C-alpha positions as CSV (number, residue, x, y, z in Angstrom):
1,X,-61.3,-34.2,5.4
2,X,-59.4,-31.2,6.1
3,X,-55.7,-32.0,6.8
4,X,-54.7,-29.3,9.5
5,X,-51.3,-29.0,11.0
6,X,-51.3,-27.5,14.1
7,X,-48.1,-25.7,15.1
8,X,-47.3,-24.5,18.4
9,X,-44.8,-24.9,21.6
10,X,-47.3,-25.0,24.3
11,X,-48.5,-28.9,24.9
12,X,-51.8,-27.1,26.6
13,X,-52.7,-25.0,23.5
14,X,-51.9,-28.1,21.2
15,X,-54.1,-30.3,23.6
16,X,-57.0,-27.6,23.6
17,X,-56.9,-27.2,20.0
18,X,-56.8,-30.9,19.3
19,X,-60.0,-31.1,21.4
20,X,-61.8,-28.4,19.4
21,X,-60.9,-29.8,16.1
22,X,-61.5,-33.5,16.8
23,X,-64.9,-32.6,17.9
24,X,-65.6,-31.2,14.5
25,X,-65.4,-34.7,12.9
26,X,-63.8,-33.9,9.7
27,X,-60.2,-32.8,10.3
28,X,-57.2,-34.8,10.1
29,X,-54.9,-33.4,12.6
30,X,-51.0,-33.2,13.1
31,X,-48.8,-31.3,15.4
32,X,-45.6,-29.6,15.6
33,X,-43.7,-28.3,18.4
34,X,-41.9,-25.5,16.5
35,X,-41.2,-24.0,13.0
36,X,-38.3,-26.9,12.5
37,X,-40.8,-29.6,12.8
38,X,-43.2,-27.9,11.0
39,X,-41.3,-27.7,7.9
40,X,-40.5,-31.6,8.7
41,X,-44.3,-32.2,8.5
42,X,-45.0,-30.8,5.1
43,X,-44.0,-33.1,2.6
44,X,-45.3,-36.4,4.5
45,X,-48.7,-34.9,6.1
46,X,-49.3,-32.1,3.2
47,X,-51.7,-30.1,5.2
48,X,-54.5,-28.4,3.5
49,X,-54.5,-25.7,6.4
50,X,-51.9,-24.8,9.1
51,X,-52.5,-22.8,12.4
52,X,-49.1,-21.4,13.4
53,X,-48.0,-19.7,16.6
54,X,-45.6,-16.7,16.4
55,X,-43.3,-17.0,19.3
56,X,-41.5,-20.6,19.3
57,X,-38.1,-21.8,20.1
58,X,-35.6,-22.8,17.6
59,X,-37.7,-21.3,14.4
60,X,-40.3,-18.8,15.3
61,X,-43.7,-18.5,13.2
62,X,-42.3,-15.7,10.9
63,X,-39.3,-17.7,9.9
64,X,-41.4,-20.8,9.3
65,X,-44.1,-18.8,7.4
66,X,-41.4,-17.2,5.1
67,X,-40.3,-20.6,4.6
68,X,-43.6,-22.3,3.7
69,X,-44.5,-19.8,1.3
70,X,-41.3,-20.4,-0.8
71,X,-41.1,-24.0,-0.3
72,X,-44.9,-25.3,-0.1
73,X,-47.4,-22.5,-0.4
74,X,-50.4,-23.5,1.7
75,X,-52.9,-21.3,3.7
76,X,-51.9,-20.4,7.2
77,X,-53.8,-18.8,9.9
78,X,-51.4,-17.4,12.6
79,X,-52.1,-17.5,16.4
80,X,-51.3,-13.8,17.8
81,X,-51.2,-12.3,21.0
82,X,-53.5,-9.4,21.9
83,X,-50.7,-6.7,22.1
84,X,-49.7,-3.9,19.8
85,X,-46.4,-5.8,19.1
86,X,-48.3,-8.8,18.7
87,X,-50.2,-6.6,16.0
88,X,-47.3,-5.4,14.1
89,X,-45.8,-9.2,13.8
90,X,-49.1,-10.5,12.5
91,X,-49.3,-7.8,10.0
92,X,-45.9,-8.8,8.9
93,X,-47.1,-12.3,8.4
94,X,-49.9,-11.2,6.3
95,X,-47.6,-9.5,4.1
96,X,-45.7,-12.8,4.0
97,X,-48.5,-14.8,3.1
98,X,-50.9,-15.5,5.8
99,X,-54.5,-15.9,5.3
100,X,-56.0,-14.9,8.5
101,X,-54.9,-14.8,12.3
102,X,-56.8,-15.4,15.5
103,X,-55.8,-13.4,18.4
104,X,-55.2,-15.2,21.8
105,X,-57.3,-13.9,24.6
106,X,-55.7,-12.4,27.6
107,X,-55.5,-14.6,30.7
108,X,-55.7,-18.3,30.9
109,X,-56.5,-19.9,27.5
110,X,-58.0,-23.0,28.8
111,X,-60.7,-20.5,30.1
112,X,-61.8,-18.9,26.9
113,X,-61.3,-21.7,24.7
114,X,-65.1,-22.4,24.5
115,X,-65.8,-18.6,23.2
116,X,-62.3,-19.0,20.9
117,X,-63.2,-22.5,19.6
118,X,-65.9,-21.6,17.1
119,X,-64.6,-18.6,15.9
120,X,-61.1,-20.6,15.0
121,X,-63.1,-23.4,13.5
122,X,-64.7,-20.8,11.1
123,X,-61.4,-18.9,10.3
124,X,-59.6,-22.5,9.4
125,X,-62.7,-23.9,7.3
126,X,-62.4,-20.8,5.4
127,X,-58.4,-20.6,5.1
128,X,-58.7,-24.3,4.0
129,X,-60.8,-23.1,0.8
130,X,-58.7,-19.9,0.4
131,X,-57.0,-19.1,-2.9
132,X,-53.5,-18.4,-2.7
133,X,-52.2,-15.6,-5.4
134,X,-49.9,-18.1,-7.6
135,X,-48.0,-15.1,-8.5
136,X,-46.7,-14.3,-4.9
137,X,-43.1,-14.6,-4.2
138,X,-43.0,-16.7,-7.5
139,X,-39.3,-15.7,-8.2
140,X,-38.3,-16.9,-4.7
141,X,-40.2,-20.2,-5.1
142,X,-38.3,-20.5,-8.4
143,X,-34.7,-19.9,-7.1
144,X,-35.9,-22.5,-4.0
145,X,-36.2,-25.2,-6.7
146,X,-33.2,-24.4,-8.6
147,X,-30.9,-24.1,-5.2
148,X,-33.0,-25.1,-2.2
149,X,-29.9,-23.8,0.0
150,X,-30.6,-20.3,-1.0
151,X,-33.0,-18.4,1.2
152,X,-35.1,-15.5,-0.3
153,X,-33.1,-12.1,-0.9
154,X,-34.0,-9.2,1.3
155,X,-36.5,-7.0,-0.5
156,X,-35.6,-3.6,-2.1
157,X,-36.0,-0.8,0.1
158,X,-39.4,1.2,-0.6
159,X,-39.3,4.4,-2.8
160,X,-39.7,7.5,-0.5
161,X,-43.5,8.5,-0.3
162,X,-44.5,11.4,-2.8
163,X,-45.1,14.8,-0.7
164,X,-48.8,14.6,0.5
165,X,-50.8,17.6,-0.6
166,X,-53.7,18.6,2.1
167,X,-56.9,20.4,1.2
168,X,-59.6,21.7,3.4
169,X,-62.2,21.6,0.7
170,X,-65.3,19.2,1.4
171,X,-64.5,16.6,-1.0
172,X,-67.0,15.9,-4.0
173,X,-67.5,12.3,-3.0
174,X,-66.3,9.3,-1.0
175,X,-64.9,6.0,-1.4
176,X,-66.3,3.2,0.9
177,X,-64.1,0.0,1.2
178,X,-65.0,-3.1,3.1
179,X,-62.8,-6.4,3.5
180,X,-62.3,-8.9,5.9
181,X,-60.1,-12.1,5.7
182,X,-56.9,-11.6,3.4
183,X,-57.8,-7.5,3.9
184,X,-54.3,-6.2,5.0
185,X,-52.5,-7.4,1.8
186,X,-55.4,-6.4,-0.4
187,X,-55.6,-2.9,1.0
188,X,-51.8,-2.5,0.1
189,X,-52.6,-3.6,-3.3
190,X,-55.9,-1.0,-3.7
191,X,-54.0,2.0,-2.0
192,X,-50.4,1.5,-3.1
193,X,-51.2,2.7,-6.8
194,X,-53.2,5.7,-5.7
195,X,-51.5,9.2,-6.0
196,X,-51.3,11.4,-3.0
197,X,-53.8,13.9,-4.9
198,X,-56.3,11.2,-5.1
199,X,-59.7,13.5,-5.2
200,X,-62.1,11.7,-2.9
201,X,-61.4,10.4,0.7
202,X,-61.5,6.8,1.2
203,X,-63.2,5.2,4.3
204,X,-62.3,1.3,5.0
205,X,-64.2,-1.1,7.4
206,X,-61.8,-3.8,7.9
207,X,-62.9,-6.6,10.2
208,X,-60.1,-6.5,12.9
209,X,-59.8,-6.4,16.7
210,X,-59.1,-2.8,18.1
211,X,-55.7,-3.7,18.8
212,X,-54.8,-4.5,15.2
213,X,-56.4,-1.3,13.5
214,X,-53.9,1.2,14.6
215,X,-51.0,-0.6,13.3
216,X,-52.7,-1.4,10.0
217,X,-53.1,2.3,9.7
218,X,-49.7,3.0,10.4
219,X,-48.4,0.4,8.4
220,X,-50.1,1.3,5.4
221,X,-49.3,4.9,5.7
222,X,-45.8,4.1,5.2
223,X,-46.6,2.1,2.2
224,X,-48.5,4.7,0.1
225,X,-48.5,8.0,-1.0
226,X,-52.0,8.6,0.5
227,X,-52.3,9.8,4.3
228,X,-53.6,7.0,6.4
229,X,-55.0,7.4,10.0
230,X,-57.2,5.1,12.4
231,X,-60.3,6.9,13.3
232,X,-60.5,7.2,16.8
233,X,-62.5,10.6,17.1
234,X,-64.6,12.4,14.8
235,X,-62.5,14.0,12.0
236,X,-63.5,16.0,8.7
237,X,-62.9,14.2,5.6
238,X,-60.0,15.1,3.3
239,X,-59.3,14.6,-0.5
240,X,-56.1,12.1,0.1
241,X,-56.8,10.9,3.0
242,X,-57.6,6.9,4.0
243,X,-59.6,6.4,7.3
244,X,-59.3,2.7,8.9
245,X,-62.2,2.2,11.1
246,X,-61.3,1.3,14.7
247,X,-61.5,-2.4,15.6
248,X,-64.3,-3.7,17.6
249,X,-66.3,-0.6,16.9
250,X,-68.0,0.9,13.8
251,X,-66.9,3.5,11.4
252,X,-69.7,5.9,10.2
253,X,-70.2,9.1,8.4
254,X,-71.8,12.1,9.5
255,X,-72.2,15.6,8.5
256,X,-71.6,19.1,10.2
257,X,-71.7,22.6,9.2
258,X,-68.2,22.6,7.5
259,X,-68.5,19.4,5.8
260,X,-68.6,15.6,6.2
261,X,-66.9,13.7,9.2
262,X,-66.0,10.4,9.9
263,X,-66.1,8.8,13.5
264,X,-66.1,5.7,15.3
265,X,-69.4,4.3,16.9
266,X,-69.9,1.8,19.4
267,X,-71.2,-1.2,17.7
268,X,-74.5,-2.6,17.4
269,X,-76.0,-5.9,17.7
270,X,-77.9,-6.0,14.3
271,X,-74.6,-5.8,12.6
272,X,-72.7,-9.1,13.3
273,X,-69.2,-8.0,11.9
274,X,-66.8,-5.1,13.0
275,X,-66.2,-2.6,11.8
276,X,-69.4,-3.1,10.1
277,X,-69.2,-2.4,5.9
278,X,-73.2,-2.4,6.0
279,X,-73.5,0.3,8.8
280,X,-70.5,2.4,7.1
281,X,-72.2,2.6,3.6
282,X,-75.8,3.1,5.2
283,X,-74.6,6.1,7.1
284,X,-73.0,7.4,4.0
285,X,-76.1,7.3,2.0
286,X,-77.8,9.0,4.7
287,X,-75.8,12.1,4.5
288,X,-74.7,12.0,0.6
289,X,-76.4,11.6,-2.9
290,X,-75.7,8.0,-4.0
291,X,-74.1,9.2,-7.2
292,X,-71.4,10.9,-4.9
293,X,-70.3,7.6,-3.5
294,X,-68.3,4.5,-4.7
295,X,-68.5,1.2,-3.1
296,X,-65.7,-1.2,-3.2
297,X,-66.1,-5.0,-1.8
298,X,-63.0,-7.1,-1.5
299,X,-62.0,-10.3,-0.3
300,X,-63.5,-11.7,3.1
301,X,-65.8,-14.6,4.3
302,X,-69.5,-14.1,5.4
303,X,-71.7,-11.0,3.6
304,X,-71.1,-7.9,5.1
305,X,-71.4,-4.9,2.8
306,X,-73.2,-7.1,0.0
307,X,-76.9,-5.8,1.0
308,X,-75.9,-2.2,1.6
309,X,-73.7,-1.8,-1.4
310,X,-76.6,-3.5,-3.7
311,X,-78.8,-0.6,-2.4
312,X,-76.3,1.9,-3.4
313,X,-76.1,0.7,-6.9
314,X,-79.6,0.6,-7.0
315,X,-79.9,4.5,-6.4
316,X,-77.3,5.5,-8.3
317,X,-74.0,4.9,-6.7
318,X,-71.3,3.0,-8.0
319,X,-70.0,-0.4,-7.0
320,X,-66.8,-2.8,-7.5
321,X,-66.3,-6.3,-6.4
322,X,-63.1,-7.9,-6.3
323,X,-62.9,-10.8,-8.9
324,X,-62.8,-14.3,-7.6
325,X,-59.6,-15.1,-9.2
326,X,-57.7,-12.8,-6.5
327,X,-59.9,-12.8,-3.7
328,X,-58.4,-14.8,-0.6
329,X,-62.1,-15.8,0.3
330,X,-64.9,-15.0,-2.2
331,X,-67.4,-14.3,0.3
332,X,-68.4,-10.8,0.4
333,X,-67.6,-9.8,-2.8
334,X,-69.3,-13.0,-4.0
335,X,-72.4,-11.9,-2.3
336,X,-72.2,-8.6,-4.0
337,X,-72.1,-10.1,-7.4
338,X,-74.9,-12.6,-6.7
339,X,-77.1,-9.9,-5.7
340,X,-76.8,-8.3,-8.8
341,X,-75.1,-5.1,-7.0
342,X,-71.7,-5.0,-8.6
343,X,-71.3,-2.4,-11.5
344,X,-68.0,-4.0,-12.2
345,X,-66.2,-6.9,-11.0
346,X,-62.4,-6.8,-11.5
347,X,-59.1,-8.3,-10.0
348,X,-57.4,-6.7,-7.2
349,X,-54.7,-5.3,-9.1
350,X,-56.9,-3.4,-11.4
351,X,-59.3,-1.9,-8.6
352,X,-57.2,1.1,-8.1
353,X,-57.2,1.8,-12.1
354,X,-61.0,1.4,-12.1
355,X,-61.4,3.9,-9.3
356,X,-58.8,6.7,-11.1
357,X,-60.9,6.0,-14.5
358,X,-64.2,6.7,-12.9
359,X,-63.2,9.8,-11.2
360,X,-61.0,11.3,-14.1
């Protein structure tokens, strides 16, 4: 049985979620109305996974998540509003340690729960088996054990980003990145070590709704030396730039007289996840030789990207799969490894170094 703690100040939401998970037959449920009640439940109920609303009285979701990750780390799925402000807070929650999120639909939740329920169940099941990075916030957990009354110290300010060069020359090759559950912090870990003069553009398919991908791109742009942007219209590919596919659509590569371009494309029914990693890699292979492409498949449930990157390697491209010990969910990279399509299987904090070594 999966021990699930549902934290939400709405009695209606708690009742609807109770119906969703009780019908599955393998969940043991507990409920809390705010962050303080949730913290009180941790030691006694010992949940395997938590769904956590963001906006609650007394203690909100972010403050509660911060305490959970220090006092008793546990996989958490955030319940977020479908707004840009909600997206910013959700991305902050991912940085604090949340595994995934579910976006509340607009309008009456009771009318949308039949559509929302199966997705939420899949995400919660995946989160229950997720791997939390034991090194994450270790110093704060030690301080909590030594002095429980002390709260986490504020993070040091980030260093000023390096000056970003702009080059108009067509790139020699392209890095294609796919990720899903646990992806935003993984992208931070991948991109932050790369220098502003990284020689190839990086195209990213991160499974996410459209309202979240713009804030994700802006957040990453402020965290790394590379220039990061969301793809909303056709743009030429430049070295030292990262292109995040717009959510609820696909990111595809094309070719124009001046060189390769990237653009958003309406989603297709034969690609079940969006932005689709398989479609991104397939379109890149249609316009560039495989030897000029590198595929990187990181944490995420499902198998998106595994088939296309396996073909990429078979045709002479290079591929990296995130290692199981660091992936929050070893679904997508695991499928690539099992298919024999991974040239290198490396932990998250070594992927950037591997890329730099290959391109030197």
